[in-house]
N, C-alpha and C positions, 0 to 999 in steps of 0.2 A: 614414377610411383606417387599414387595420391597420399596430400598431405594426412590427411585423419585416419589414415591404414600404416601409421606408422609410429613408434614407441621407443623411448629411449629407456633400455632394460638396464635394471643392474638386480638379477634374482638371486643371485649366487656370488660371492666374495670375487672372482675370479672375470664375471664377465661386465661388462664396459662399451656395450655398442649401439647400434641404431640397427635395428632388424625390424623387417617388415612384419604385420599381425598377420598375414598369411602363414609365414613360415612357421606361429606358434599355432595356427587352426590345424596344420597340416599334420605337425607333429602331434596336438591334442586326438585328432582323429584315430593316427595308427596308434597313441599309447591306448585310447579306451579301446579299439578295437582288435591290437595285438594283427592286425592282418593288411595287408599293403593291401590287398586286392578288394577287400569291403571298404578300407578308408576312402581307395581313389572313387568306388562306385558313391560314395556317399558324399564327397566334395566334388564327383562330376567332373573327375579329371583321367586322365592314364595315369595307368601306376609308373610306366618308367617314369614319367616326368617326377612325380612324387617322391618315388626312390629318390631320384637324383638332387630333390629339394632337402630329403633326409639330411642325408649325404653332405649335403653343402653346411646344413643349420648342425652338424655336428662338427666339421673343418673348422667353421665358426668359431664354437663355443671351445674346441678343443679338449674334448672327451665323446666318449660314444653313449647315444642314449638308448639304443637296442642291440644286445646280443641275438645274433641271428644264427641260427643252428638246425639244420636238417629241415630246413622249410617251415619253421616253427620260427616266432621273434618274441624276444621276449624286453621288458625292461631294466635295465641295468636299474644298479642301486642311484645312480647321478640320475636317471632319465624319471627315475619315481619320484625324486626332488621337482625336477623341472616342470613335471608334468602338473604338480599341484601348484606352481608357481605360474604356468602356464595358464593353468584355469584360472586366477584369480585374475589376472592383468586382462584376461579376456573377457571376465564378467566386468572390470572393471571398466573398460574400455567401451563394452557398451552402456554401462550404469551412464559412463561421462556423454556421451552420445544422445542419451536419452534426455538425461537432465539437459543437456545443450539445447534440443529439440524443444523439449517443454521451456526452458527460457524466450526461447528466440520466439513463441508463440504466446509470452505473458503468463504460462502456467505455472511459472516457480519463478522465485525469488522473492524479495520483498519490498514494503510500500511505507515509509513514515510520512502519517497524517496529522497534521495540526489544525487544531479546531477551536472556537470559542466556546467556553461551559455554556453559555446561553443559548448554542446552536446545536446544541446536545437534544433535537429533537425526533419527534417520527421517523421524520422524512432522511436524518441524518442517520438515524437507526436503520430506516429500513437499507439504505445504500452499504452500511457496515455488514447488515447481517446478508445480503443478497450477497458481495462481492467473497466474504467467506463461505458460504454453501456452494456459490460458484468454481468457486478457486479456492479449494482446503491446504492447497499446497504452499500458497503464498505467506508468507509470514509479513500479518499486518500492526504495524505498533502505533498508537492512537494516542496523541499529546495535546492536554489541554495546556493553551498558551493563550495571552494575553497579542492583541492585533499587530501590533510593533515587532514582538518575539516569533510569529509568524509567516511577517513579510519578511522579517531580517534570514529566517529561517531558509526561506525557497531561493533568497539571493545568494547563501552562502552554500547552496546545496545538502544541510543537513537535515532539509524536508522534501518531501515527494509532489507533497500537493497540500492545501488549505485549503479552509473553510472559514468566510473570512464575510461579516455583514457591512454594508453601506457602499462606497462610490470610492476607487482609487482610480489611480492612472499609472501604469509603467510599462513600459516599450521592453522589457526583458520577461512580462509574464501574459499568459494565456487566461482569460477570463471566461467563465458561463455562469448565468443568473440560475443560481437551481431552486430557486424558492423567492417570495415577496410575502413579508410578515407588516400585520396591520399593529400598530403599536397601542397598547391600552394603556389606563392609568392604574400604577399601583400605589395606596396611601394606608396608612395606620389605620384600624380598625375601628378605632373609635374615632377618627376624623369625620367633622361634620358633614362633608363628601359621602362617605360611606354610605349611609341609606340610601341614597339614589342609583336609581337603575340604568341611567347613562347622565355624563356630566358636559356642561357645556364648555368649550374652553377660555371663556371669557370669565366662567367663575373659578380659574387658578391665576386671575392676574393679580393676587395677593400671597399668594402660596410659595413658599420656599422649594425648590428644585433639588433634587439629587441628581447630578449627571455625570458622564465620565468625562475624563480631559477634553478641553478638544485637541491636543496632537496625539493623531492616531484616533481621532472619533470617526475618520473616513465617511462623513456627510452625514450620520445620524443626527450630531448635534445641530447639524444647519437644518434639517428636519426639523426639530423640534422648534428651535426657534424661529422657522417659518411660519409653523402653526400658531402660536403667540402671536407673532408679528400680524398675521391675518385679523387676530381677535383683538389687538389694539396695546399687544403690550410685550414687552420683553420678559425674558425669564429671569426670576433671583435665585441666582444659584447659592445654595447653603455650604454645600459639599459636593465633592466629588470622589468617584472609587473609578479604579481601571479595569475591572470588572462588571457583568451584569449581577450577579449573584450578590457582589459586594454591596451595588448598590441596593437591593432588594434588602439587605441586612439593615441598610443604612435606615432606609423606610420604615422597616420592622420595629429599629429604634427608637422612631419618633420623630428624625429629625426633619422629614420633611414628603413631599409627593415625588413622584417619578415616574416619565414615562420609558415605556418600557416594550419590548416586544411580545406577543402576545405568548409566544412559546414558553414564558417564564411564569404563566401562572402554573406550571406545573410544580414551581419551586413552594414547598409547602409552610411556608412560614407563618405561625397561627394566628400573628397579630398585623398580618398585610390582607387587604384584599384589594381586589381588579375590579375596573369599572369601564366599559364603552365609552370613549369620548366622541363628541361630534368632529365631523371632517379630520379623523385621524389617520397619519398618513402613513406611510407603507414603507420600510426599509428591507432592502433587495439582501438574498442572501446567496452568495457568491464563492464557486471554485475556483480556485487559482493555481496555476501551478506554470512551471519554466518552459516556455517557447522551445529554447534549444534541447531538453532531454526528449529523447527519442526511444524511452526505457518501454518495452513494450509490455510490462505490470503498468503502468503508470497510463499506456493508453487502453489498456481492460480496465482498468479503475473509471477512468471517463465515460467509456462507452458504457459500463453497468448505471453509472450515476443518471447520465443522460438518458439513458432508456427508460429508466424510472421515472424521472422528472416526466419526461414526455408520455408515460402513462398514466401519470399523475392517479398512482393507486390509494385508494382510503387509508386509512390510519388503519 
């Protein structure tokens, strides 16, 4: 007997047994048509085996489901109750099978995404919108986190996929670059360089920098230091902030200048302006997931993401 064709039933207080779903299908056919011959035709089986199976079902239950009189068939009171329950069980079985099928293809389930606020750009928006449109039955949970929390969440399995900026290595994670983003100069509106259309790196030698902490910067700070080093100086760090939007807030307060990903220009701080800078480096935006995770939903999300990146759709 196929495993998927069995169900442990407790539809009435006296029933506690293992029964084949086909017995329920046989019973429902007879119960709805109240005619063994027509039920057998509907089920594409002979009438005699059908009658035998119904008898065996009644023997297993310990009560009659049908009254047979003068060539007619009627449901007993117990039979009427059992018919209602049997229909519900068959419906539930069909629903379970369909949901399992959809789940095996990644069409149903849930996905937890961790991302940096500073990466909430047009590309990430397209990824999320396309995935929701293609797979509306998948529950998508989006979590704005700092880099260390995203990496920790991936490794402790509280996050399924993350979006991080920078370069990092771990043998447990799969990584794919989804975009590269150039750095721009963020500075207070009334800064001496605010009126320049293009700033040279050497112009920043005496400026106070605002940066993220080295721990967890994943190569971002290294790119800034390399840029400044080529211009003959090391950045003088005045303040640090854990997230890019906080870096912009400190610039807005006039504490210094910052080199930030270009997409942060969308943050509308009234006292902050953005200017191109010479020889500006770019930092990669990465999609990260656990290599061991065989989830069909995760596979579908990766497929959607990589397809959009390859198409390079306009914003």
